[in-house]
C-alpha positions in Angstrom: -53.8 -59.1 35.2 -56.3 -59.1 32.3 -58.0 -55.9 31.3 -61.4 -57.4 32.3 -60.1 -58.3 35.7 -58.8 -54.8 36.3 -62.1 -53.3 35.1 -64.0 -55.3 37.6 -61.7 -54.1 40.4 -58.8 -56.5 40.6 -57.4 -57.3 44.1 -58.6 -55.1 46.9 -55.1 -54.0 47.7 -54.8 -52.4 44.3 -56.4 -49.2 45.6 -53.9 -49.0 48.4 -50.9 -49.0 46.2 -49.0 -45.8 45.5 -49.5 -44.3 42.0 -46.0 -45.2 41.0 -46.7 -48.9 41.8 -49.9 -49.2 39.8 -50.3 -50.2 36.2 -48.5 -47.8 33.9 -50.7 -48.4 30.9 -54.4 -47.7 30.7 -56.5 -50.7 29.4 -57.7 -50.6 25.8 -61.3 -49.8 26.5 -60.5 -46.7 28.5 -57.8 -45.6 26.1 -60.3 -45.9 23.3 -62.8 -43.7 25.2 -60.2 -41.1 25.8 -59.1 -41.1 22.2 -62.7 -40.4 21.1 -63.2 -37.6 23.7 -60.1 -35.9 22.4 -61.3 -36.3 18.8 -64.7 -34.8 19.8 -62.9 -31.9 21.4 -61.4 -31.3 17.9 -64.8 -31.3 16.2 -65.4 -35.0 15.5 -68.7 -36.7 16.1 -68.7 -39.5 18.7 -71.1 -41.8 16.7 -68.8 -41.7 13.7 -65.5 -41.6 15.6 -66.1 -44.4 18.1 -66.5 -47.3 15.7 -63.3 -46.2 13.9 -61.3 -46.0 17.1 -62.6 -49.4 18.3 -61.5 -51.0 15.0 -58.2 -49.3 14.9 -57.4 -50.2 18.5 -58.8 -53.7 18.1 -61.3 -53.3 21.0 -64.2 -55.7 20.7 -66.8 -57.7 22.7 -67.3 -56.7 26.3 -64.4 -54.2 26.1 -66.1 -52.4 23.2 -69.4 -52.3 25.1 -67.6 -50.8 28.1 -65.8 -48.2 26.0 -69.1 -47.3 24.4 -70.9 -46.8 27.7 -67.9 -44.9 29.1 -67.6 -42.6 26.0 -71.3 -41.7 25.6 -72.0 -41.5 29.3 -69.1 -39.1 29.9 -70.2 -36.9 27.0 -73.8 -36.8 28.1 -73.1 -36.0 31.7 -70.2 -33.7 31.2 -72.3 -30.8 32.5 -72.8 -32.6 35.8 -69.3 -33.8 36.2 -67.5 -30.5 35.5 -68.6 -28.6 38.6 -67.8 -31.8 40.7 -64.3 -31.8 39.2 -63.9 -28.1 40.0 -64.8 -28.7 43.6 -62.7 -31.8 44.0 -59.7 -30.1 42.3 -60.0 -26.9 44.2 -59.6 -24.9 41.0 -61.4 -23.6 38.0 -61.8 -25.9 35.0 -59.9 -23.3 32.9 -56.9 -24.0 35.1 -56.9 -27.7 34.1 -55.4 -28.8 30.8 -58.1 -29.9 28.4 -56.7 -33.4 27.9 -56.4 -33.9 31.6 -59.9 -32.7 32.1 -61.2 -35.3 29.7 -59.4 -38.0 31.7 -61.0 -36.7 34.9 -64.4 -36.7 33.2 -63.9 -40.4 32.3 -62.9 -41.2 35.9 -65.9 -39.3 37.3 -68.3 -41.3 35.1 -66.8 -44.5 36.3 -67.0 -43.5 39.9 -70.4 -41.8 39.8 -72.2 -43.2 36.8 -71.2 -46.8 36.2 -71.0 -50.1 38.1 -67.2 -49.8 38.5 -65.8 -50.2 42.1 -64.4 -46.8 43.1 -60.9 -48.2 43.8 -60.8 -49.8 40.4 -62.1 -46.7 38.7 -59.5 -44.5 40.3 -56.6 -46.9 39.8 -57.4 -47.5 36.1 -58.0 -43.9 35.3 -54.6 -43.0 37.0 -53.0 -45.6 34.8 -54.6 -44.0 31.8 -53.5 -40.6 32.8 -49.9 -41.8 33.3 -50.0 -43.1 29.7 -51.7 -40.2 27.9 -51.2 -37.2 30.2 -47.8 -37.9 31.9 -46.7 -38.9 35.4 -47.3 -35.4 36.9 -50.8 -35.3 35.7 -51.4 -38.8 37.0 -50.8 -37.7 40.5 -53.2 -34.9 40.1 -55.9 -37.2 38.6 -55.4 -39.6 41.5 -55.9 -36.9 44.1 -59.0 -35.4 42.4 -60.7 -38.8 41.8 -60.1 -39.9 45.4 -62.0 -36.8 46.5 -64.7 -37.5 44.1 -65.1 -41.0 45.4 -65.5 -39.8 49.0 -69.1 -38.7 48.3 -72.1 -40.5 46.8 -73.7 -39.3 43.6 -76.6 -37.8 45.4 -74.3 -36.0 47.8 -72.5 -34.5 44.8 -75.8 -33.4 43.2 -76.8 -31.7 46.4 -73.4 -30.0 46.5 -73.5 -28.6 43.0 -77.2 -27.5 43.0 -77.7 -24.0 44.3 -80.1 -23.9 47.3 -83.5 -22.5 46.3 -82.8 -22.8 42.5 -85.8 -23.0 40.2 -86.7 -26.1 38.2 -84.9 -25.1 35.0 -81.7 -24.3 36.8 -81.9 -27.5 38.9 -82.6 -29.7 35.9 -79.9 -28.1 33.8 -77.3 -29.1 36.5 -78.6 -32.5 37.6 -79.6 -33.7 34.1 -76.6 -32.2 32.4 -78.1 -29.9 29.7 -77.3 -26.3 28.9 -79.8 -24.0 30.4 -81.0 -22.6 27.1 -81.8 -26.1 25.9 -83.8 -26.9 29.1 -85.8 -23.7 28.6 -86.4 -24.5 24.9 -87.6 -28.0 25.7 -89.9 -26.7 28.5 -91.5 -24.3 26.0 -91.8 -27.2 23.5 -93.6 -29.4 25.9 -96.1 -26.6 26.5 -96.3 -25.5 22.9 -96.9 -28.9 21.4 -99.6 -29.6 23.9 -98.0 -32.4 25.7 -97.8 -30.6 29.1 -99.8 -28.2 31.2 -98.3 -25.6 33.5 -99.0 -28.1 36.3 -97.2 -31.1 34.7 -94.5 -29.5 32.6 -91.7 -29.7 35.2 -92.2 -33.4 35.8 -92.5 -34.0 32.0 -89.3 -32.0 31.5 -87.4 -34.0 34.0 -88.6 -37.2 32.3 -87.6 -35.9 28.8 -84.1 -34.8 30.0 -83.5 -38.1 31.8 -84.4 -39.9 28.5 -81.7 -37.8 26.7 -79.2 -39.3 29.1 -80.1 -42.9 28.4 -78.5 -45.0 25.6 -80.8 -45.2 22.6 -81.7 -48.7 21.3 -80.1 -49.8 18.1 -82.9 -49.4 15.6 -82.7 -51.0 12.2 -84.9 -50.4 9.1 -85.8 -53.2 6.7 -86.2 -51.4 3.4 -89.3 -52.8 1.7 -88.8 -54.9 -1.3 -85.1 -55.3 -0.4 -85.3 -56.8 3.1 -88.0 -57.8 5.6 -88.2 -57.5 9.4 -88.2 -61.3 9.4 -84.8 -61.2 7.7 -83.6 -59.0 10.6 -85.1 -61.3 13.1 -83.2 -64.2 11.7 -80.1 -62.1 12.2 -80.9 -61.7 15.9 -83.1 -58.5 16.0 -86.5 -58.2 17.4 -89.5 -56.4 15.8 -89.7 -52.7 16.4 -92.3 -51.1 18.7 -94.0 -48.9 16.1 -93.0 -48.9 12.5 -93.7 -51.9 10.2 -90.2 -51.6 8.8 -88.4 -51.5 12.2 -86.4 -53.9 14.2 -84.2 -53.5 17.3 -80.8 -55.0 17.6 -80.0 -55.9 21.2 -76.3 -55.5 20.9 -73.3 -55.9 18.7 -72.1 -54.3 15.5 -74.9 -53.8 12.9 -72.2 -53.6 10.3 -71.6 -57.3 10.9 -75.0 -58.1 9.4 -74.9 -58.9 5.6 -78.2 -57.1 5.0 -76.8 -53.9 6.5 -73.5 -54.1 4.7 -75.2 -54.4 1.3 -77.7 -51.7 2.0 -80.9 -53.7 2.1 -81.3 -52.7 5.7 -79.7 -49.9 7.7 -79.4 -48.2 11.1 -82.3 -45.8 11.4 -84.3 -44.4 14.3 -87.8 -45.6 14.4 -89.2 -42.1 14.5 -87.3 -41.3 11.3 -88.9 -44.3 9.7 -92.4 -43.3 10.9 -92.3 -39.9 9.2 -91.1 -41.3 5.9 -93.8 -44.0 6.1 -96.4 -41.3 6.8 -95.5 -39.3 3.7 -95.4 -42.4 1.5 -98.9 -43.4 2.7 -100.7 -40.1 2.5 -102.9 -39.9 -0.6 -102.4 -37.3 -3.3 -105.0 -36.1 -5.8 -104.7 -37.2 -9.4 -103.7 -40.4 -11.2 -100.6 -41.7 -13.0 -97.1 -42.5 -11.8 -95.9 -40.2 -9.0 -92.7 -38.2 -8.8 -91.2 -37.9 -5.3 -88.5 -35.5 -4.1 -86.3 -35.7 -1.0 -85.2 -32.1 -0.9 -82.3 -32.4 1.7 -81.4 -36.1 1.3 -78.0 -36.3 3.0 -76.7 -38.5 4.5 -79.5 -40.7 3.1 -81.4 -42.5 5.9 -84.9 -41.3 5.0 -84.0 -41.3 1.3 -83.1 -45.0 1.5 -86.5 -45.8 2.9 -88.4 -43.5 0.6 -86.6 -45.0 -2.4 -87.7 -48.5 -1.4 -91.3 -47.3 -0.8 -91.3 -45.4 -4.2 -90.2 -48.6 -6.0 -92.9 -50.5 -4.1 -95.6 -48.0 -5.3 -94.3 -47.6 -8.8 -93.2 -44.0 -8.1 -89.9 -42.3 -8.9 -87.6 -40.5 -6.5 -85.1 -37.7 -6.8 -82.8 -37.4 -3.8 -81.3 -33.9 -3.8 -78.4 -32.8 -1.7 -76.6 -29.5 -1.7 -73.1 -31.0 -1.0 -71.3 -33.3 -3.4 -69.7 -35.1 -0.5 -73.1 -35.7 1.2 -74.6 -36.6 -2.2 -72.0 -39.4 -2.5 -73.1 -40.7 0.9 -76.7 -40.8 -0.4 -75.6 -42.7 -3.6 -73.9 -45.2 -1.3 -77.0 -45.6 0.8 -79.3 -45.9 -2.3 -77.2 -48.3 -4.2 -79.6 -51.3 -3.8 -82.6 -49.1 -4.9 -80.6 -47.6 -7.8 -79.9 -51.1 -9.0 -83.4 -52.4 -8.4 -85.3 -49.6 -10.1 -85.7 -48.9 -13.8 -83.2 -46.5 -15.4 -83.8 -43.0 -13.9 -86.5 -44.2 -11.5 -84.2 -43.3 -8.5 -81.8 -40.4 -9.0 -79.3 -38.6 -6.8 -78.7 -35.0 -7.7 -76.6 -32.1 -6.3 -78.4 -28.8 -6.0 -79.5 -26.1 -3.6 -82.9 -27.1 -2.2 -83.9 -23.5 -1.9 -83.8 -23.1 -5.7 -85.7 -26.2 -6.8 -89.1 -24.6 -6.4 -88.2 -22.0 -9.0 -86.3 -24.4 -11.3 -89.0 -27.1 -11.2 -92.3 -25.5 -10.3 -95.2 -27.9 -9.6 -93.1 -30.9 -10.7 -93.5 -33.3 -7.8 -96.4 -35.2 -6.1 -94.7 -35.7 -2.8 -91.8 -33.8 -1.3 -89.9 -34.5 1.9 -88.2 -31.5 3.7 -86.0 -33.1 6.3 -84.7 -29.7 7.3 -81.3 -29.1 8.8 -81.9 -28.3 12.5 -80.4 -28.1 15.9 -80.9 -31.8 16.5 -82.3 -31.3 20.0 -84.4 -34.3 19.4 -81.5 -36.7 19.0 -79.3 -35.8 22.0 -79.3 -39.5 23.1 -77.5 -40.4 19.9 -75.4 -37.3 19.5 -74.2 -36.5 23.1 -71.8 -33.8 22.1 -74.4 -31.8 20.3 -75.8 -30.3 23.5 -72.5 -28.7 24.2 -71.8 -27.5 20.6 -75.1 -25.9 19.8 -75.9 -22.4 20.9 -78.9 -20.1 20.6 -77.1 -18.2 17.9 -77.4 -21.3 15.6 -81.2 -20.8 15.5 -81.1 -17.6 13.5 -79.3 -19.2 10.6 -81.2 -22.5 10.8 -84.7 -21.1 11.1 -84.2 -18.9 8.0 -83.0 -21.8 6.0 -85.9 -24.0 7.2 -88.5 -21.5 6.1 -86.8 -21.1 2.7 -86.6 -24.8 2.1 -90.3 -25.3 3.0 -91.3 -22.5 0.7 -89.3 -24.0 -2.1 -90.7 -27.4 -1.5 -94.3 -26.0 -1.8 -93.4 -24.3 -5.0 -92.0 -27.6 -6.4 -95.2 -29.5 -5.5 -98.1 -29.7 -7.9 -101.7 -28.9 -6.8 -103.0 -32.0 -5.0 -99.6 -33.0 -3.9 -98.2 -33.2 -0.4 -95.1 -31.8 1.4 -93.8 -33.4 4.6 -91.9 -31.0 6.8 -89.7 -32.9 9.3 -87.2 -31.9 11.9 -85.3 -33.9 14.5 -86.0 -31.1 17.0 -89.1 -30.2 19.0 -87.9 -26.5 19.3 -91.0 -24.4 18.5 -89.0 -22.0 16.3 -88.0 -25.0 14.1 -91.3 -26.7 14.1 -94.7 -25.1 14.7 -93.6 -21.5 14.2 -91.6 -22.4 11.0 -94.6 -24.0 9.4 -97.1 -21.3 10.4 -94.7 -18.5 9.2 -94.6 -20.0 5.7 -98.3 -21.0 5.5 -99.6 -17.5 6.6 -97.9 -16.0 3.5 -99.5 -18.3 1.0 -103.0 -19.0 -0.2 -102.2 -22.3 -1.9 -101.6 -24.5 1.1 -103.7 -26.4 3.6 -102.5 -28.3 6.6 -103.3 -32.0 6.9 -103.7 -33.9 10.2 -100.1 -35.2 10.6 -101.1 -37.2 13.7 -103.7 -39.1 11.7 -101.1 -40.1 9.1 -98.5 -41.2 11.7 -99.5 -44.8 12.1 -98.0 -47.8 13.9 -97.5 -51.2 12.4 -101.1 -52.2 13.3 -102.5 -49.1 11.6 -103.4 -47.2 14.7 -102.6 -43.5 15.2 -99.7 -43.1 17.7 -100.8 -42.0 21.1 -99.0 -39.1 22.7 -97.9 -37.5 19.4 -100.2 -34.4 19.7 -103.8 -33.5 19.4 -103.5 -30.8 16.8 -102.6 -30.9 13.1 -98.9 -31.4 13.9 -97.3 -34.5 15.2 -94.4 -34.6 17.7 -92.7 -37.7 19.0 -90.8 -37.8 22.3 -87.9 -40.0 23.5 -89.4 -40.7 26.9 -92.9 -41.5 25.5 -92.2 -43.3 22.3 -88.6 -44.4 22.7 -87.7 -42.6 19.4 -85.9 -39.4 18.6 -88.1 -36.3 19.1 -89.2 -36.1 15.4 -91.6 -33.4 14.3 -94.0 -33.9 11.3 -96.2 -31.5 9.5 -98.1 -32.4 6.3 -99.1 -29.7 3.9 -101.2 -30.2 0.8 -100.7 -27.9 -2.2 -104.1 -26.5 -3.4 -105.1 -24.1 -6.2 -104.3 -20.6 -5.0 -107.2 -18.6 -3.5 -108.5 -15.7 -5.7 -109.0 -13.5 -2.6 
């Protein structure tokens, strides 16, 4: 029987066969998903590991799409499936081998979260378990998944949600997010002015649900190197907001020549919007401008900024603290490096916290794409929600404030700094900017929302009503990018 036929269920009698009589080898798509989950458990990133595994195991077409949905869905909804597995297994998760637990999670997602008939989901997952976990584990997997398949998804949600639980607890379980992240996102919705006390729980549910949806494949056409029309001819459709954006409905973006040669790239539309906003904001003074990307790795925003700098006759320095990540930036910028005049686009290695002291007042525009928790990109990085902890904030928020202060020192009077994070957490966004600004007399905040424009030149609705701009996955279909724009001014004499 073919892999595709088995995935769709195969003959009805398949589910009535004894485990020993079923297929002894898991199909390639499920085996690829399992391989990625085990790599993630060892510290890999799913978005980097999955393409490698699919190529290595020669999984393509519909099987690759199935493996992708299975991998990402399982990782996203792990927090929902784990208590279900514990009930169905009749034992604590700590009593289940980690590799077997990953197999059970894959089976749960097929039974409860995908359009796979229950009997096929159980049979194929048992075959996978026999191959990767052993015959004894396969019997255990069979028993647990049969119990899982006896209830509907809603019945399981009711079973794992404590009676009388508050909204945060309920949403953490049903929407599969750590409680601390749910609390932080709730505070962010209120703090950024999107929600009121009356609407916040509904808005929170919408935001968390969006985190569990697959993100669209967004491409950037780097100006002067590629056009959106070029991407359309390759099968993409124009993006919703950014004039540089296109959406690829499916397939491997690396198959497109314009992506392979670096004239276009995979880049979230929100990421494009904040780079476009910095490029468009006016600075005081005349003459050729010098731009700086303070934390350029791995190079997505730097790639767009470099193209925009060439378009405007400006120069760009892309700085990265790590030589390895700087090499990634060089690879990303190779078309701009070739297209610009000598030295117009540079990649350097250095600590961004020191540039303000080493090059005071040297730049007209500076991007601080600050390292952050990444809570705004949980759709694309499903394992991040389980890896991050509140303890990460202490290190990150200190670094973010130091980088912003350095960027302001490196900016000449009349120039502009864009502070960007892919997180709406208040400590990484509003509080970080205010903490730095209150200690200085040479900075004024600009209206970031006014500068965040769509492809028709209109300000983006729903991005905030104050001086800061915040995008949301469930409102804009982008990652939850935050943008603050700060102009360097002559220091006050007071």
